[in-house]
N, C-alpha and C positions, 0 to 999 in steps of 0.2 A: 637394584637402580630405577627409579620411576623415569616412565616413558606415559609421554604426557603425547595423544595423536590431534593435532587436526589437520583439515584437507582441503586441499588448495589444486584451483586449476592447474594445469597442464598445457601445454601447446604442440601439436607435434606438425612437423612437415617429414615429408619421405625427400631423400636424394637420390635420385638417381646417377650412378658418377661416382665421382672418385674427391670427396672432397680432402681439402687439408687436410693430412693425417700423418705422423711418423708409421703409423704399420701400413697405412696401403700402399699396396705393393702394383695393383695396376689399374687398368680403366674401362676394365670389363666387370672389376668388385663391386654390389651394390653396396649402398649405407643406405639405415635406416637415423634419423636425428632426431632426439626430443628435447624438447625445451621446458623444463622445470622452473614452473614462478613462483617464488616465495612471497607473498602478498606479505607487505605488514613487516618484512626478517626482526627489522628492530626492538617491535614488541613481542615476538613471539620467545618462548621458557629457554631461558640460557645461564642457568646453573647447572653447572656441570653433571651430563650424562643424563636431561634433558631431552626431548627431542622430539622432532615434527616429523608427520610422515605423508610421502605426498598418493594421491589419488594411484590404482594401478593402472600399469598402458602393456601392450601386447608387442611383442618382439621376437621371431623368429618360433611364435606358433607356445612361447612362455609369456608369463604375466609379471612384469617386474614394479617395484617403486622405489624411492629415494629416500633416505632417512634422514635428515641433517639434523644434525647437533649445534646448534645457535653458538650452545658457551662453551662446546670443547665436547672432549668423550671422556679423556680423560685427566685433564689438563685446563682450568680454570682458564678464560679467557679468548680463550682458540676456538678452532672452529671445524669437525668432522662431517665427510660424507659419505655414507655406505649404501652402495647399492643392494638390494631384497631379491633374491627371487622369492617370486610367490608360489609358486608351481609346483605341482609332485616332482617327484624324479628330477637325476641330475641331467647339465649343459652345461657345455662347453661353451661361452661366451669371450671375442676379444670385443676391447670397445675403449673409448677416450672418455673419459669425462674434465669437463673444464668448464672454471667460475668465469663469468663476463664481466666483465669492467664499465664503469656507466660510460665510457667513453666507446665502447664497443671492443674493445683490440680481449685477451683472456687471459686475467690473471694469472691463471698455475691452472696445470694441464696432468692427467691421472693418466697415463697407457696402461692398460692390460691386452697380454695377451695369450690364448688360451687359456685360460680362467674355468677352471671345474668347479661349479654351483652342487651344493645337495638341494635338494627340497628345502624351501622355506629356509635356503642360506644367506649370508653378508659378505660382503668386500668392502673393506673398510679402506679409505681414504680415512686416517686419523690427525684429529692437530694439526688440518695441513696449514692454516695459516691462520695470525692472530685476529678476533672477534675486530681490532678496531681498523684493522686494515679492508674486511670485506666494508664497512659503515662508512667509511671514511672513501672507497675508490670505487666500489661497487655496485653501489643502487643506484635505483635510478631516480627520477624527480617524484616516484609515488612513492619511496619507500619499500622497490621491489626486487629481490636479488633473481637472476637468474643462474641457472645451472644447463649448461647442452650436454646432452648426451651424444656419443655417434655410434651405432654399434653396427658393426659389422656383419651381415645377414649372410644364414647361413644356406648355403640351395637345397640341404636335403629337406629342410625345413617344408608344411606341407603351403603348396599355395593355391591362396583362394584369388579368384578375379573381384574387380570391383562390380560392383551394382553398376549395370551401362547405359540404365534409365536415366539419369542426370546429365549424360553424351549425349544422349540419343536427342532430349531436349532442344540441347545448343547445340545440335546440328541441323532444328528444324526451323531453327532460325533465317528469316528471308528464304524460306523454300518457297516458291511461287504457284510450284507443280501441287502442295498439299493445302495451301492457305483458304481460304474462307470470305479475310476480312483483308482489307487495306487501308492505307493511311496515305495521304498524298500529304507532306507535311512542307509552308512555306513560311520563312519571316517576313512578318506585312514591312516591318523596314527597310528587307532586302527589297519588296518587292516593289516596295513604294519610290527607292532609288534606280530599280531596273530597270522600268519602265517600258520600251515594247521587248526585254529579256526576262519580263517577269515568267512566263512560262517555264521559261529552261530553267528557270532558279527552284522550283522544286521538287523533289523527292518523292521516289514512292518506295514503302514497304509495304509489305506482304507478310499477315500475320494471320495466329490462331485463336479464335472467340474463345473455343475452348479455355484455352493457355491464359488468356486474357481474363475471361471470367474464374480463372482460378486463381493468379498470381495479379492481377494489374485490372480489381472490376469497376472502377472508372473509367481506363479508358476500353472497355469491354462495353461499357451500358451508353458507346456512346454508338453503337452500332445497334440498326434495327435489324435482327438477326432470323426474325418470323417472318419473310416475309419472303414464302419462295422461288418466287418469279427472279430473284435478284442472286445469281450464280456468285459472287462474291461483292459481298456490301464494302463501300468507300464510304470517307469522310474526310475532310479538311482538316489539317490541325495551321494554324497563320499565329501561334504565340512561341512556338520551340523555335532555333535553328534546324537545323535538318544532322550536322552534322551533334548537336545536343540527342536527340527523339531518339538516333541510332546509340547512345550510351543505355537512355532509358530503358529501351526496348530489348538488347541486346539481355543487359541485366533480369530483364522479367524472363528470359526463358534459363536462363541461369549461367550465363556469362562469367567474367573476371574481368573486370576493365582494369588495363594497364594501372601499373600508382600514378607513370610520370602523367598518362593523360586523367589519371581523375586530377591531382592537384593543379593541374591546366585549366583544366576547366569548371573547376570545384564547384563555383559560386552560380553556375550556371545547371550545372546539374543537381545544384541546391534548389532551384526556384522551378526548373522542369520536373523534379521528383516531390518535390510536395505538392504542385497546384496534380499533378494523377495519383498524389496518397501511393508512390512506390515506397514506404518508409523508409526500410531499410539503406536501401541508395541514397537514399536525403543523410541519415548517418555517418555513413559512409563518407559520400563525400564532405561534410561539415568537420568530420574528423580530417581528411585530407584537406580542407583551405583553413584550417587552423595551426596544421603542423607545417604548409610552406606560407603561411600569413603573419610578419611580425607586427605586434601590437604593439605602438608609439603611441605620441603622445598627438601624434599628427589624423591617425584613421581610427583612436579609439574609441570615439561618442557613434562616428557613422557606422563600425563595428557593431557595440552595442548597441546601436537601433538597425541597424538590418535583422542582426540577432534576435530581435526582437519581434520583427516583422516576419520571419521565417519559423518564429517556435524553434530555433537552434540554441537550447538550454546551455549543450554545452559551451558554446561559441560565447554565449552571453557569460559562464562561468568563468571564461579566458580572463576573458574581457574587464571583470567584474576585477576577479584576482590582479591583471597588473594596474587597475587602477588604485585600489588598493596599496599593492605594494610602493605606488608612487603618489601616495598623495597628498603629501606636501605640491606638488612639481605641479600636480593635476588642477588643483583650488584655484590655483597660481595664473594658469594657461590655460582650460581649456572650461565653456560654458556649457550647463547641466539647462539651460531655458529648454531645448529640445525632449529631452528625458523623461519621462514618461513618470509620475511621481511613484507610481503600483509598481517600480521596476526596483524600487527602497527595497524592499524585501529582498531580494537578491541580493543587493549591498548586506542588510544586517547579517545574512546569510554566511556570510564569507568572513563576516567579522567576528561572531560568536562562535562558526567552525576556529578560528585559529583561540577562539580565547580560554575554548573546553575542547578538549584532547578529545576523542573517541576510545583512547584503550579503556579509561575510567566504566564508560558504561559499558565495553566486551567485558571485562575483567568480572563486571558484574551481572553477565547473559542477556544487559536488556541495550539491544540496538535500537538504536533511538534514528530514525528514518528520517528527520529534519538537519540531521548530523549528518549527512554521508552526500557525497558531490555527484555529479550529473551524471559519471561511466558505474557507481559503484550501484547507482539510480536504478536505471537502462536494466544493470545487467542481473539484480535482482529481477527484475520486471520480463524481463524474459522465461527464469527460470520456471517464474508463477505462469508464462504461458500469457501474460500482462503487454498491453500495448504500451511499445515503448518510446514511442513519438507523443511530445505535450512537452507543457512547460515543466516547472521543478514542484510548481504546488501541487500539478494534475497528477505527476509521479507518487509526486511523496503521498495523497488523497488515496489512491490506488492501492500504495500497497500496507495502508493503514487501516481500510475495511478489507482489504482479502487478510490481514490478519487479524483483524477482529473475527469475523467468519470462521477463519480456521480458528481461533478459540470457544466458538460456538455450539462448531460444529464437535471438539473433543467436550464440552461443556453437556451436550446430548448423548453420546456415546459412553461417557459414566453415567450419567443419569440412568440408562435403557442395562446397564449393568448393574445398578443399582435395584433396578425392580426383576433384573429378572432372577438376585440373589433374594 
């Protein structure tokens, strides 16, 4: 059989405790969960016997990967999943494999107890579902199929503790004893309304200049740390509410903001993170804002202008998608008088993307950055170590320049090889 291998990212989380599982026997058991995401599932090779292989991941000291047959292993029009043991030697594993529906429920589940895997052996879940069932009920809005793997942890496997450094830095958050800089944060609007109570409206945040220099250079630049006479340098922040600044600083120290808090304060966090160039926090808050905000005719233009003012390319793309999807109603009810003309590029991109499906370019090996969504552009920029913040035009230009430099470097290498000969 022909086997076509395509590499896709997977997302892993670790659960301590007992998830809902038919073979979970007690709260003391430990489990590891892996969510494997097969992007653009409908476009994967779907002839009988053709497979797509996930990246490898590690569990219980062994390497694994997931092989999917989008068009069936033996029977056409079916889907098969094979768990592959990629390490040498034998291992006994208990696991549960489920296909996640787009409603977040489970379409079907395979439970395997104490299966003995040989070196590079596979355990098959053969032709378990019709392909049409997967296409209709399991793909998310981006065409991604999610498969959830729950492994029962092996208590005899080698234990390797996590690197404690990130936790140690997070523990230094607001540590006054070791801090060498200090922020006094108050919102000017609050102070004006507070009158004599203004002093009590400010909040003090202690921080460390070296951490700020590495993770938040703009915040670090506010201090004069070269003055040896000053034990703890202090600056005032008057354009951010103390509660929002706390989210900002906590993130700088490696903290993870609760999903509910992020969605509740998304816009304020975007504003603060944009001002002080905490880029990754801004992008996380942008996604939280999109997930918690319903775009309507009443707020579409306001959100479009806001996205443009804060350089929120993802929010802008979502709004433009909505306007095109509801173009007839939008032309009747909305005024575009305040919308800058240069936003026409974003509008034309979405129209062009709908007309020209990306599959054709991918099958020819030609990946056009101009046809990619904001999420895919940011992912590629991050993989190449390039800046992920910016307009669509800026992101596309950065990727094209990077591709051009890589192509030139390849030509130089070929030229050197020829001269050596």
